[in-house]
DOLOBA-951773 format. One record per residue: residue number from 1; residue in three letters; z, y, x negated of N, C-alpha, C in turn. Coordinates in Angstrom, 1 decimal. Each point is the difference from the previous one (the first is absolute). Layout:
NUM/ALA/Z/Y/X/Z/Y/X/Z/Y/X
...
This chain:
1/UNK/84.5/85.2/-87.2/1.8/0.4/0.0/0.0/1.0/-1.0
2/UNK/0.8/0.9/0.0/0.0/0.9/-1.2/1.3/-0.6/-0.6
3/UNK/0.1/0.4/-0.8/1.4/0.1/0.1/0.2/1.4/-1.3
4/UNK/0.4/0.4/0.5/0.5/1.5/-0.1/0.5/0.7/-1.0
5/UNK/0.1/1.2/0.7/0.2/1.2/-0.9/1.0/0.6/0.7
6/UNK/1.0/0.8/-0.4/1.3/0.4/0.3/-0.3/1.4/-0.3
7/UNK/0.6/1.2/0.7/-0.3/1.2/-0.2/0.9/0.0/-1.6
8/UNK/-0.6/1.0/-0.9/0.6/0.4/-1.4/0.8/1.3/0.5
9/UNK/1.4/-0.1/-0.1/0.7/1.1/0.2/-0.1/1.4/-1.0
10/UNK/-0.2/-0.3/-1.1/0.0/1.3/-0.9/-1.3/0.3/-0.1
11/UNK/-0.2/1.3/0.2/-1.5/0.4/-0.6/0.5/0.9/-1.0
12/UNK/1.0/0.5/-0.3/0.4/0.7/-1.3/0.4/-0.5/-0.7
13/UNK/-0.8/-0.4/-1.6/0.7/-0.9/-1.1/0.8/0.6/-1.1
14/UNK/1.0/-0.6/-0.2/1.0/0.7/-1.1/-0.8/-0.1/-1.5
15/UNK/0.2/0.9/-0.6/-0.7/0.4/-1.3/0.9/-0.1/-1.0
16/UNK/-0.3/-0.9/-1.1/0.9/-0.6/-1.2/1.0/-1.1/0.1
17/UNK/-0.4/-0.5/1.4/1.2/-1.2/0.3/-1.1/-1.4/0.0
18/UNK/-0.2/-1.0/-1.0/-0.3/-1.0/-0.1/0.0/-0.9/1.2
19/UNK/1.2/0.2/0.7/0.0/-0.9/1.2/-0.6/0.5/1.6
20/UNK/-0.1/1.3/-0.4/-0.8/0.6/1.0/-1.4/-0.2/0.1
21/UNK/-0.4/-0.9/-1.3/-1.7/-0.3/0.2/0.1/-1.2/1.1
22/UNK/1.1/-0.7/-0.2/0.1/-1.3/1.0/0.5/0.2/1.4
23/UNK/0.6/1.0/0.3/0.6/0.5/1.2/-0.7/-0.1/1.0
24/UNK/0.4/-0.7/1.4/-0.8/0.1/1.2/0.7/1.0/1.0
25/UNK/1.1/0.3/0.1/0.7/0.7/1.2/0.9/1.3/-0.4
26/UNK/-0.3/1.1/0.6/1.1/0.8/-0.3/1.1/-0.5/0.8
27/UNK/1.2/0.0/-0.5/1.1/-0.7/0.5/0.7/1.1/0.7
28/UNK/1.0/-0.3/1.1/0.6/0.5/0.9/1.1/0.9/-0.8
29/UNK/0.9/-0.5/-0.9/0.8/0.4/-0.8/-0.5/0.9/-1.0
30/UNK/-1.2/0.1/-0.2/-0.5/1.0/-1.0/-0.3/1.5/0.8
31/UNK/-0.2/0.1/1.4/-0.3/0.9/0.7/0.7/1.4/-0.3
32/UNK/1.3/-0.3/-0.3/0.8/1.6/-0.1/-0.4/0.3/-1.4
33/UNK/0.0/-0.7/-1.0/-0.7/0.5/-1.5/-1.4/0.8/0.0
34/UNK/-0.7/-0.8/1.0/-1.6/0.5/-0.2/0.2/1.5/0.7
35/UNK/0.8/0.0/1.1/0.2/1.6/0.6/0.5/0.9/-0.8
36/UNK/0.9/-0.4/-1.1/0.4/1.0/-1.0/-0.8/0.0/-1.0
37/UNK/-1.0/-0.4/0.0/-1.3/0.1/-1.3/0.1/-0.9/-0.8
38/UNK/0.8/-1.0/-0.1/0.3/-1.1/-0.9/-1.2/-0.9/0.1
39/UNK/-0.3/-0.7/-1.4/-1.1/-0.9/0.4/0.7/-1.3/-0.2
40/UNK/0.0/-0.4/1.6/0.6/-1.5/0.2/-0.7/-0.8/0.4
41/UNK/-1.3/-0.2/0.1/-1.1/-0.9/0.8/0.3/-1.3/-1.1
42/UNK/-0.3/-1.0/0.6/0.4/-1.0/-0.6/-0.9/-1.4/0.7
43/UNK/-0.4/-1.1/-0.3/-0.6/-1.1/0.6/1.0/-1.0/-0.4
44/UNK/-0.2/-0.7/1.2/1.2/-1.3/-0.5/-1.5/-1.5/-0.5
45/UNK/0.4/-0.4/-1.2/-0.9/-0.9/-0.4/-0.1/-1.1/0.7
46/UNK/1.3/-0.7/0.5/-0.3/-1.1/0.6/-0.7/-0.3/1.3
47/UNK/0.2/1.5/0.8/-0.7/-0.1/1.3/-1.7/0.0/-0.2
48/UNK/-0.5/0.5/-1.3/-1.2/0.1/-0.2/-0.7/-1.4/-0.4
49/UNK/1.2/-0.6/-0.9/-0.6/-1.8/-0.2/0.5/-0.3/1.2
50/UNK/0.6/0.2/0.9/0.0/-1.3/1.3/-1.4/0.5/0.8
51/UNK/-0.7/0.9/0.2/-0.9/0.6/0.4/-1.4/-0.7/-0.9
52/UNK/0.3/0.3/-1.2/-1.3/-1.0/-0.9/0.1/-1.3/0.4
53/UNK/1.4/-0.9/0.2/0.0/-1.3/0.1/-0.7/-0.3/1.9
54/UNK/0.1/1.1/0.6/-0.3/-0.4/1.7/-1.5/0.4/-0.5
55/UNK/-0.3/0.6/-0.6/-1.7/0.5/-0.2/-0.6/-1.5/-0.6
56/UNK/0.7/-0.6/-1.0/-0.7/-1.3/-0.5/0.0/-1.0/1.0
57/UNK/1.3/-0.1/0.8/-0.6/-1.1/1.4/-0.9/0.3/1.0
58/UNK/0.2/1.4/0.0/-1.3/0.3/1.2/-1.3/-0.2/-0.7
59/UNK/-0.5/0.3/-1.1/-1.4/-0.5/-0.5/0.3/-1.4/-0.1
60/UNK/0.8/-0.8/-0.6/0.0/-1.7/0.3/-0.6/-0.2/1.5
61/UNK/0.6/0.7/1.0/-0.5/-0.5/1.4/-1.4/0.5/0.2
62/UNK/-0.3/1.2/-0.4/-1.3/0.2/0.3/-1.3/-0.8/-0.6
63/UNK/0.7/-0.2/-1.4/-1.1/-0.9/-0.5/-0.2/-1.6/0.5
64/UNK/1.2/-0.5/0.7/-0.2/-1.1/0.5/-0.7/0.4/1.5
65/UNK/-0.2/1.0/0.6/-0.3/0.5/1.2/-1.8/0.2/-0.4
66/UNK/-0.3/0.1/-0.8/-1.4/0.3/-0.7/-0.7/-1.4/-0.3
67/UNK/1.1/-0.7/-0.6/-0.5/-1.5/-0.3/-0.5/-0.4/1.3
68/UNK/0.9/0.2/0.8/-0.4/-0.6/1.6/-1.2/0.4/0.7
69/UNK/-0.1/1.2/-0.2/-1.2/1.1/0.4/-1.2/-0.8/-0.6
70/UNK/-0.1/-0.5/-1.4/-1.3/-0.7/-0.5/-0.1/-1.4/-0.1
71/UNK/1.0/-0.3/1.3/0.0/-1.6/-0.1/0.6/-0.8/-1.3
72/UNK/0.6/0.4/-0.8/0.4/-0.6/-1.4/1.7/-0.7/0.2
73/UNK/0.4/0.2/1.3/1.2/-0.5/0.4/0.0/-0.5/1.6
74/UNK/0.6/-0.9/0.5/-0.3/-0.4/1.4/0.0/0.8/1.0
75/UNK/-0.3/0.4/1.1/0.2/0.9/1.1/1.1/0.0/0.4
76/UNK/0.8/1.2/0.1/1.0/0.4/0.6/1.3/-0.1/-1.0
77/UNK/-0.6/-0.3/-1.5/1.3/0.0/-0.7/0.8/1.2/-0.4
78/UNK/-0.6/1.3/0.1/0.7/1.1/0.0/0.7/0.7/1.0
79/UNK/-0.1/-1.0/1.0/0.6/0.4/1.5/0.6/-1.0/0.4
80/UNK/0.5/-0.7/-0.5/0.7/-1.1/0.6/1.1/-0.9/-1.2
81/UNK/0.8/-0.3/0.5/1.0/-0.7/-1.0/0.8/0.7/-0.9
82/UNK/0.3/-0.2/-1.3/0.6/0.6/-0.9/-0.9/1.9/0.1
83/UNK/-1.1/-0.3/0.1/-0.6/1.5/-0.7/0.4/0.8/1.1
84/UNK/0.1/0.0/1.1/0.6/0.4/1.5/1.1/0.6/-0.2
85/UNK/1.0/-0.7/-0.5/1.4/0.4/-0.4/0.0/1.0/-1.2
86/UNK/-0.7/-0.5/-0.6/-0.3/0.8/-1.6/-0.3/1.3/0.7
87/UNK/-1.4/0.1/0.4/-0.3/1.6/0.6/0.9/0.6/0.5
88/UNK/1.0/-0.4/1.0/1.1/0.7/1.0/1.0/0.5/-1.0
89/UNK/0.5/-1.0/-0.9/0.6/0.5/-1.0/-0.3/1.0/-0.9
90/UNK/-1.0/0.2/-0.7/-0.7/1.1/-0.4/-0.1/1.2/0.7
91/UNK/-0.3/0.0/1.2/-0.3/1.0/0.7/1.7/0.4/0.4
92/UNK/0.6/-0.8/0.1/1.9/0.6/0.5/0.2/0.5/-1.2
93/UNK/-0.4/-0.4/-1.3/0.8/0.7/-1.2/-0.5/1.3/-0.2
94/UNK/-1.4/0.0/0.3/-0.6/1.5/-0.1/0.6/0.9/0.8
95/UNK/0.2/0.1/1.4/0.5/0.7/1.0/1.5/-0.2/-0.4
96/UNK/0.9/-0.4/-0.5/1.2/0.0/-0.2/0.0/1.0/-1.2
97/UNK/-0.8/0.1/-1.3/0.1/0.8/-1.0/-0.4/1.7/0.7
98/UNK/-1.0/-0.3/1.1/-0.4/1.2/0.5/1.5/0.7/0.8
99/UNK/0.6/-0.4/0.3/1.1/0.3/0.8/0.8/0.4/-1.2
100/UNK/0.5/-0.6/-0.7/1.1/0.1/-1.2/-0.7/1.3/-0.7
101/UNK/-1.4/0.2/-0.4/-0.2/1.0/-0.7/0.3/1.4/0.8
102/UNK/-0.8/0.0/1.4/0.4/0.7/1.2/1.6/0.8/-0.3
103/UNK/0.7/-0.8/-0.1/1.6/0.2/-0.2/0.2/0.8/-1.3
104/UNK/-0.5/-0.5/-1.2/0.3/0.3/-1.4/-0.7/1.3/0.0
105/UNK/-1.2/0.6/1.0/-0.5/1.2/0.0/0.4/1.0/0.5
106/UNK/0.4/-0.3/1.2/0.5/0.8/0.8/1.5/-0.1/0.7
107/UNK/0.7/-0.7/-0.2/1.5/-0.3/0.3/0.5/1.0/0.4
108/UNK/0.1/1.0/-1.1/0.8/1.2/0.4/-0.4/0.9/0.4
109/UNK/-1.3/0.1/0.6/-0.7/1.1/0.5/-1.6/-0.4/-0.5
110/UNK/-0.6/0.5/1.2/-1.6/-0.3/0.1/-0.7/1.1/-1.1
111/UNK/-0.6/-0.5/-0.9/-0.8/1.2/-0.7/-1.6/-0.4/0.5
112/UNK/-0.1/0.8/1.0/-1.1/-0.1/0.9/-1.3/0.3/-1.0
113/UNK/0.0/0.9/-1.0/-1.1/0.0/-0.8/-0.6/-1.2/-0.9
114/UNK/1.2/-0.6/-0.6/-0.4/-1.4/-0.6/-0.4/-1.4/1.1
115/UNK/0.8/0.3/1.2/-0.2/-0.9/1.0/-1.5/0.1/0.7
116/UNK/-0.4/1.1/0.1/-1.3/0.1/0.8/-0.9/-0.2/-1.1
117/UNK/0.0/0.4/-1.2/-1.4/-0.4/-1.1/0.2/-1.4/-0.2
118/UNK/1.0/-0.7/-0.1/-0.1/-1.6/0.0/-0.6/-0.4/0.9
119/UNK/0.6/0.3/1.3/-0.6/-0.6/1.2/-1.7/0.1/0.2
120/UNK/0.1/1.3/-0.2/-1.7/0.2/0.2/-0.8/-0.8/-0.9
121/UNK/0.3/-0.2/-1.1/-0.7/-1.4/-1.0/0.3/-1.1/0.9
122/UNK/1.1/-0.6/0.2/-0.1/-1.1/0.7/-0.9/-0.3/1.2
123/UNK/0.0/1.3/1.0/-0.9/-0.1/1.0/-1.4/-0.1/-0.5
124/UNK/-0.5/0.6/-0.8/-1.2/0.2/-0.4/-0.4/-1.3/-0.6
125/UNK/0.7/-0.4/-0.8/-0.2/-1.9/-0.6/-0.2/-0.4/1.2
126/UNK/0.8/-0.4/1.1/-0.3/-0.5/1.1/-1.1/0.0/0.6
127/UNK/-0.5/1.4/0.2/-1.5/0.4/0.7/-1.0/-1.1/-0.9
128/UNK/0.2/0.5/-1.3/-1.1/-0.4/-0.9/0.0/-2.1/0.1
129/UNK/1.3/-0.3/0.3/-0.4/-1.3/0.2/-0.4/-0.6/1.1
130/UNK/0.3/1.1/1.2/-0.6/-0.2/1.4/-1.6/-0.1/0.1
131/UNK/-0.2/1.3/-1.0/-1.7/0.0/0.2/-0.7/-1.1/-0.8
132/UNK/0.8/-0.2/-1.2/-0.9/-1.1/-0.9/0.1/-1.2/0.8
133/UNK/1.1/-0.8/0.6/-0.2/-1.0/0.8/-0.9/0.0/1.1
134/UNK/-0.2/1.1/0.5/-0.6/0.2/1.0/-1.8/-0.3/-0.3
135/UNK/-0.3/0.5/-1.1/-1.2/-0.3/-0.4/-0.3/-1.6/-0.4
136/UNK/0.9/-0.1/-1.0/0.4/-1.6/-0.7/-0.2/-1.1/1.2
137/UNK/1.1/0.4/0.5/0.4/-1.3/1.4/-0.1/1.1/1.1
138/UNK/-0.8/0.1/0.8/0.2/0.6/1.3/0.6/-0.6/0.9
139/UNK/0.1/-1.2/0.0/0.9/-0.9/1.2/1.2/-0.2/-0.5
140/UNK/0.2/0.1/-1.0/1.5/-0.1/-0.7/0.7/1.2/-0.7
141/UNK/-0.5/1.2/0.7/0.1/1.2/-1.1/1.9/0.2/0.4
142/UNK/0.6/0.8/-1.0/1.3/0.2/-0.3/0.4/1.4/0.7
143/UNK/0.5/-0.3/1.5/0.4/1.3/0.5/1.2/0.0/0.1
144/UNK/0.8/-0.4/-0.4/1.6/0.2/0.0/0.7/-1.1/-0.8
145/UNK/-0.2/0.3/-1.7/0.5/-0.9/-0.8/1.1/0.3/-0.7
146/UNK/0.3/-0.3/-1.3/1.2/0.1/-0.6/0.1/1.7/-0.3
147/UNK/-1.3/0.5/-0.2/0.3/1.7/-0.4/-0.1/0.8/1.2
148/UNK/-0.1/-0.5/1.2/-0.3/0.6/0.9/1.8/0.1/1.0
149/UNK/0.3/-1.3/-0.3/1.4/-0.5/0.5/1.0/1.2/-0.9
150/UNK/-0.3/0.0/-1.6/1.2/0.5/-0.8/-0.3/1.8/0.5
151/UNK/-1.1/0.3/0.2/0.1/1.1/0.4/0.8/0.8/1.2
152/UNK/-0.4/-0.9/1.2/0.9/0.2/1.0/1.4/-0.2/0.0
153/UNK/0.5/-1.4/-0.8/1.2/0.2/-0.2/0.6/0.7/-0.8
154/UNK/-0.8/1.1/-0.7/0.7/0.8/-1.1/0.4/1.3/0.9
155/UNK/-1.0/0.0/1.2/0.5/1.4/0.7/0.6/-0.2/0.9
156/UNK/0.4/-1.3/0.7/0.7/-0.7/0.9/1.4/0.1/-0.8
157/UNK/0.3/-0.5/-1.3/1.1/-0.1/-0.9/0.7/1.7/0.1
158/UNK/-0.6/0.6/-0.1/0.5/1.3/-0.3/1.4/0.3/1.0
159/UNK/-0.2/-0.5/1.3/0.6/0.0/1.1/1.4/-1.0/-0.2
160/UNK/0.1/-0.8/-1.0/1.0/-1.1/-0.1/0.7/0.6/-1.6
161/UNK/-0.3/1.0/-0.4/0.6/0.3/-1.4/1.8/0.5/0.2
162/UNK/0.3/0.6/1.4/1.3/0.2/0.1/0.9/-0.7/0.7
163/UNK/-0.9/-1.0/0.6/0.8/-1.3/1.0/0.6/-0.7/-1.3
164/UNK/1.7/-0.6/0.4/0.7/-0.8/-0.6/-0.9/-1.3/-0.5
165/UNK/0.2/-0.3/-1.4/-0.7/-1.1/-0.3/-0.2/-1.4/0.4
166/UNK/1.5/-0.2/0.4/0.3/-1.1/0.7/-1.1/-0.1/1.6
167/UNK/-0.2/1.2/0.7/-0.7/-0.1/1.0/-1.2/-0.2/-0.1
168/UNK/-1.0/0.9/-1.3/-1.0/-0.3/-0.1/-0.3/-1.5/-0.5
169/UNK/0.8/-0.6/-0.6/-0.4/-1.3/0.1/0.0/-1.1/0.5
170/UNK/1.0/0.4/1.1/0.1/-0.8/1.2/-1.3/0.6/0.8
171/UNK/-0.5/0.8/0.2/-1.2/0.4/0.5/-1.2/-0.7/-0.6
172/UNK/0.1/0.2/-1.4/-1.4/-1.0/-0.6/0.1/-1.4/0.3
173/UNK/1.2/-0.3/0.0/0.0/-1.6/0.4/-0.3/-0.5/1.4
174/UNK/0.3/1.1/0.9/-0.3/0.0/1.4/-1.5/-0.2/0.2
175/UNK/-0.7/1.0/-0.9/-1.4/0.1/0.5/-0.8/-1.1/-0.8
176/UNK/0.5/-0.7/-1.2/-0.3/-1.4/-0.5/0.2/-0.8/1.2
177/UNK/1.1/0.0/0.6/0.2/-1.4/1.2/-1.0/0.3/0.8
178/UNK/-0.3/1.4/0.7/-0.9/0.3/1.2/-1.2/-0.5/-0.3
179/UNK/-1.0/-0.4/-1.3/-0.9/-0.6/-0.1/-0.1/-1.2/0.4
180/UNK/1.4/-0.7/0.1/-0.4/-1.2/0.6/0.3/-0.2/1.5
181/UNK/0.9/1.1/0.1/0.5/-0.4/1.9/-0.9/1.1/0.8
182/UNK/-0.4/1.0/-0.3/-0.7/1.2/1.1/-1.4/-0.5/0.0
183/UNK/-1.0/-0.6/-0.7/-1.4/0.1/0.3/-0.2/-1.0/1.3
184/UNK/0.6/-1.3/0.0/0.0/-0.6/1.2/0.5/0.8/1.8
185/UNK/0.7/1.0/-0.7/0.5/0.8/1.3/-0.7/1.0/0.6
186/UNK/-0.5/0.6/-1.4/-0.8/1.1/0.1/-1.5/0.2/0.2
187/UNK/-0.3/-0.8/-1.0/-1.4/-0.4/0.0/-1.4/1.3/0.1
188/UNK/0.4/0.9/-1.1/-0.9/1.0/0.0/-1.2/-0.4/-0.8
189/UNK/-0.9/-0.5/0.9/-1.2/-0.5/-0.6/-1.6/0.7/-0.1
190/UNK/0.4/1.0/0.2/-1.1/1.1/0.4/0.1/0.5/-1.6
191/UNK/-1.3/0.0/-0.5/-0.1/0.6/-1.6/0.6/1.0/-0.6
192/UNK/-0.2/1.0/1.2/0.8/1.1/-0.8/1.5/0.0/0.2
193/UNK/0.9/-1.2/-0.1/1.1/0.1/-0.3/0.6/-1.2/-0.9
194/UNK/-1.2/-0.5/-0.5/0.1/-1.2/-1.0/0.5/0.4/-1.5
195/UNK/0.2/1.5/0.1/0.7/0.3/-1.4/1.7/0.1/0.4
196/UNK/0.2/0.1/1.3/1.4/-0.4/0.2/0.7/-1.2/-0.2
197/UNK/-0.7/-1.1/0.4/0.2/-1.5/-0.7/0.8/-0.9/1.4
198/UNK/-0.5/0.7/1.0/0.7/-0.9/1.3/-1.0/-0.7/0.7
199/UNK/-1.1/-0.3/-0.7/-1.3/-0.9/0.8/0.2/-1.5/-0.3
200/UNK/-0.6/-0.8/0.8/0.2/-1.2/0.1/-1.4/-0.7/-0.2
201/UNK/-1.1/0.9/-0.3/-1.5/-0.6/-0.4/-0.2/0.0/-1.5
202/UNK/-0.6/-0.5/-0.4/-0.8/0.1/-1.4/-0.7/1.0/-0.1
203/UNK/0.2/0.9/-1.2/-0.5/1.3/-0.5/-1.3/-0.5/-1.1
204/UNK/-0.9/0.4/0.5/-1.3/-0.1/-1.3/0.4/1.4/-1.0
205/UNK/0.6/-0.4/-1.6/0.3/1.0/-0.7/0.5/-0.6/-1.3
206/UNK/-0.4/0.2/-0.9/0.3/-0.8/-1.2/1.7/0.7/-0.7
207/UNK/0.2/1.0/0.8/1.5/0.5/-0.3/0.5/0.7/0.9
208/UNK/1.0/-0.5/1.0/0.6/0.6/0.8/1.5/0.1/-0.1
209/UNK/0.7/1.0/-0.5/1.4/0.2/0.1/0.4/0.6/1.1
210/UNK/0.5/-0.1/1.1/0.5/0.6/1.0/1.4/0.5/0.0
211/UNK/0.5/1.1/0.6/1.2/0.5/-0.4/0.9/-0.8/0.4
212/UNK/-0.1/-1.2/1.0/0.8/-0.8/0.2/-0.9/-1.5/-0.4
213/UNK/0.6/-0.4/-1.1/1.5/0.0/-0.5/0.4/0.9/-1.4
214/UNK/-1.3/0.7/-0.5/-0.1/0.4/-1.0/0.7/1.3/-0.4
215/UNK/0.6/0.8/1.2/0.9/1.0/-0.3/1.5/-0.4/-0.1
216/UNK/0.0/-1.2/0.1/1.6/-0.7/0.1/0.0/-0.2/-2.0
217/UNK/-0.5/-0.5/-0.4/0.3/-0.1/-1.5/-0.2/1.6/-0.5
218/UNK/-0.7/1.0/0.4/-0.1/1.4/-0.8/1.4/0.6/0.6
219/UNK/0.7/-0.2/0.9/1.3/0.3/0.5/1.2/-0.5/-0.6
220/UNK/0.0/-1.4/-0.4/0.8/-0.8/-0.9/-0.1/0.4/-1.3
221/UNK/-1.0/0.8/-0.5/-0.2/0.0/-1.2/0.5/1.9/0.2
222/UNK/-0.2/0.6/0.5/0.7/1.4/0.1/1.5/-0.1/0.3
223/UNK/0.6/-1.2/0.9/1.3/0.2/-0.3/0.6/-0.7/-1.1
224/UNK/-1.0/-1.0/-0.9/0.8/-0.2/-1.3/0.2/1.0/-1.2
225/UNK/-1.1/0.8/0.3/0.1/1.2/-0.8/1.2/0.9/0.2
226/UNK/0.4/0.3/1.3/1.3/0.2/0.2/1.4/-0.3/-0.4
227/UNK/0.0/-1.1/0.2/1.1/-1.1/0.0/0.0/-0.3/-1.8
228/UNK/-1.1/-0.2/-0.6/0.1/0.0/-1.5/-0.1/0.9/-1.0
229/UNK/0.4/1.4/0.8/0.1/1.3/-0.6/0.8/0.1/-1.1
230/UNK/1.3/-0.5/-0.4/0.9/-0.2/-1.2/-1.1/-0.7/-1.1
231/UNK/-0.8/-0.6/0.1/-0.4/-1.0/-0.8/-1.3/0.7/-0.6
232/UNK/-0.4/1.2/0.7/-1.5/0.6/-0.5/0.1/0.6/-1.5
233/UNK/1.3/0.6/-0.2/0.1/0.7/-1.4/0.1/-0.8/-1.2
234/UNK/0.6/-1.5/0.4/0.0/-1.0/-1.0/-1.5/-0.4/-0.2
235/UNK/-0.5/-0.5/1.0/-1.5/-0.3/-0.2/-1.0/0.8/-0.5
236/UNK/0.3/1.4/0.2/-0.7/0.7/-0.6/0.1/0.2/-1.8
237/UNK/1.2/-0.5/-0.6/0.1/0.2/-1.4/-0.8/-1.4/-0.2
238/UNK/-0.2/-1.1/0.6/-0.9/-1.1/-0.5/-1.6/0.6/-0.3
239/UNK/-0.3/-0.7/-1.2/-1.4/0.1/-0.4/-0.8/-1.0/-0.6
240/UNK/-1.0/0.1/-0.2/-1.1/-1.4/-0.5/-1.3/0.4/-0.2
241/UNK/-0.7/-0.6/-0.5/-1.3/0.3/-0.3/-0.9/0.7/1.1
242/UNK/-0.6/0.9/-0.4/-0.9/1.1/0.8/-1.0/-1.2/0.9
243/UNK/-0.8/-0.8/-0.8/-1.1/-0.8/0.8/0.6/-0.9/1.2
244/UNK/1.2/-0.3/-0.2/0.7/-0.7/1.4/0.1/1.0/1.1
245/UNK/0.2/0.9/-0.2/0.5/1.0/1.2/-1.1/0.7/0.1
246/UNK/-1.5/0.2/-0.7/-1.2/0.8/0.3/-0.6/-0.7/1.1
247/UNK/-0.5/-1.0/0.2/-0.3/-0.4/1.7/0.6/0.4/0.9
248/UNK/1.2/0.1/0.0/1.2/0.2/1.2/-0.2/1.6/0.1
249/UNK/0.1/0.7/-1.0/0.0/1.5/-0.1/-1.7/0.3/0.8
250/UNK/-0.8/-0.8/0.3/-1.3/0.7/0.3/-0.6/-1.2/0.9
251/UNK/1.0/-0.3/1.0/-0.4/-0.9/0.8/-0.9/0.2/1.1
252/UNK/-0.5/0.9/0.3/-0.9/0.5/0.9/-1.3/-0.2/-0.6
253/UNK/-0.3/0.6/-0.9/-1.1/-0.5/-1.1/-0.4/-1.2/0.0
254/UNK/1.1/-0.9/-0.5/-0.5/-1.1/-0.3/-0.1/-1.1/1.2
255/UNK/0.6/0.4/1.2/-0.4/-0.7/1.2/-1.5/0.4/0.4
256/UNK/-0.6/1.2/0.1/-1.2/0.3/-0.1/-0.8/-0.8/-0.6
257/UNK/0.3/0.0/-1.3/-0.9/-0.4/-1.1/-0.3/-1.6/0.0
258/UNK/1.1/-0.7/0.0/0.0/-1.3/-0.2/-0.6/-1.2/0.7
259/UNK/0.0/0.7/1.1/-0.8/-1.0/1.2/-1.7/-0.2/-0.4
260/UNK/-0.6/1.2/0.2/-1.2/0.3/-0.8/0.0/-1.1/-1.5
261/UNK/0.5/0.5/-0.8/0.0/-0.8/-1.2/0.1/-1.5/0.3
262/UNK/0.9/-0.4/1.1/0.3/-1.6/-0.2/-1.2/-0.8/0.4
263/UNK/-0.5/0.9/1.3/-1.0/-0.7/0.9/-1.0/0.2/-1.2
264/UNK/-0.7/1.0/-0.5/-1.1/0.1/-0.8/0.3/-1.2/-1.2
265/UNK/1.0/-0.5/-0.8/0.1/-0.9/-0.6/-0.1/-1.0/0.8
266/UNK/0.2/-0.5/0.9/0.0/-1.3/1.1/-1.8/-0.4/0.0
267/UNK/-0.5/1.4/0.5/-1.5/-0.3/0.5/-0.8/0.2/-1.4
268/UNK/0.4/0.2/-1.0/-0.6/-0.3/-1.4/0.1/-1.0/-0.3
269/UNK/1.3/-1.1/0.3/-0.4/-0.8/-0.5/-0.6/-1.0/0.7
270/UNK/0.0/0.2/1.6/-1.1/-0.8/1.0/-1.2/0.1/-0.3
271/UNK/-0.3/1.1/-0.6/-1.2/0.4/-0.1/-0.8/-0.7/-1.5
272/UNK/0.8/0.5/-1.0/-0.4/-0.3/-1.2/0.6/-1.3/-0.9
273/UNK/1.4/-0.3/0.6/0.6/-1.1/-0.5/-0.6/-1.4/-0.5
274/UNK/-0.5/-0.5/1.1/-1.0/-1.2/-0.2/-1.0/0.2/-1.5
275/UNK/-0.6/1.5/-0.1/-0.8/0.0/-1.0/0.6/-0.1/-1.5
276/UNK/1.2/0.4/-0.1/0.9/0.1/-1.3/0.3/-1.4/-0.3
């Protein structure tokens, strides 16, 4: 399971602004100033820190999963009970933040260049995860994990930017609800449809985050970004230690690197720990 990444909205960094070094998204209210040539790019430090916290939670879950793979905790620990809910909460948080980021970046108009550059990075990272797990875990490879879901949700989300926030929130909640109601009725059990999320059979993958229900939290985040629009100028004035925001600012890189590192550390302990 990943735990993710959301689109960085600002590709142009402000010069001479200490807070710009901590910024994550070009904010909708700054668009007019940008078009006039003023340097108004800024990052919201608290959102970067929220991503950092989510990344730490993700790493703790993946560490538990690695311990299970090497038999250091009872079988099923990472996929049942507390950790089952923990994993879903983390996934929902990242999809929510991804939707929020889409609104902050493109709520006043889609900046296609910035969007496509960031989207291409996410797609490339998703492909890398699929290829790596195909070779490492061929029977369980990731064909539609959190990165794949964020990439598809980001494209679909563009069509919801102009809709009323309340309607978007209702649709998000409906998609989450549909994941409990529709699968027994629809039963899309062909492997080609697993990414939709309406199947009723077990799927062999170490990370499956289908659109139903996970497009739901994405839409809830998008709606929250619009509903809370008056709060963003005040939040943008809040700053703090750069090191707290750094992982959240580089969430894609952290995601790609952290699991091989954790897996390697557990393997080293299993292999050489008894000799220490």
